[in-house]
Steps between C-alpha positions, in 0.01 A plus 500: 500500500317375198801573289738306712277197514477518104873512466542207759237296306693521182872476584611432152330814366647693796857370423454577130388851561790553756743370233376740245533797750849395584594462131374853435688638791815322382467636148438848624814489724707313229421744227731767656812286448736593210815370363804730520843510340799741501805554280789743526773657285776541764823701496392785264787749461481864373816720435532835327758567238736795488594778259842648594769685298876440527700793388886473449661729573247642746711817511529809264562422144676841453717732677549727208669804620689777300268438193568727193278521196535187288605274792346152523480289806409104494357278770362154507252329738370144521128471602370163620150374592614332822141405592299202415227680292523656146465876482493791263809726575527874450779762538453849607673779709434606851640736773642763269705766694724782452485718179262274325486715190833303414302180481292658229821582299674143526422257220435138618496183304411189681589172303394151574807283462306173526429216749766328692565131402563293803774698691629690200399859420407600151742679282393865498645597154177609337218516749142573381380846601207494754520873583658804326427842643578745772577367849214688662254351244562143603175384664339149491706356204355159428776235493290194439409181712762331706444145603605384831887492520530693163797746504583767233787740457434874405754761393445863577661767287482859630620786279530870569414626150777690316265806443459542883532871598656677782181505705589134610852583624569391859155328532445176691206269529407166631254245402412131575414252215209319649395149396161359561298188427134388504410151529335349194 
């Protein structure tokens, strides 16, 4: 009881000590408080682009029957990047069938007639050659980069050489001209 009587004898000192203890407890508890704030960037949208090829006509360029040595067949096609991304375009062949040795005999020249201007096709009077060789050797021929909506016309010229011998009489072969593009 000696301590209690000492505290009671000095009330000011007791209140001062109690105030110091309460302040220390308040500081200890109050030190855990922090300020907070938040911010946001709302409505973020992500969409992918596309790379697609338009091909007109999307049917055979040739139905060359009854060819004889020296005959020439012509076909044109319009190729368009109908996607939203630019791409590197190539031309090759695929799905050869029949007597494919005939494809190794036929000469092929692919000419780039140029780009369409608005809704008008380019004149195809003197296209620049992008491929010249045998039909069966056309693989991965680079055609350049097409921007989105770019459209070009190509002319195909197929010739059965005049020196073709009798081993090719009555032969028939079929092949697809295959267009591809890789996004840049």
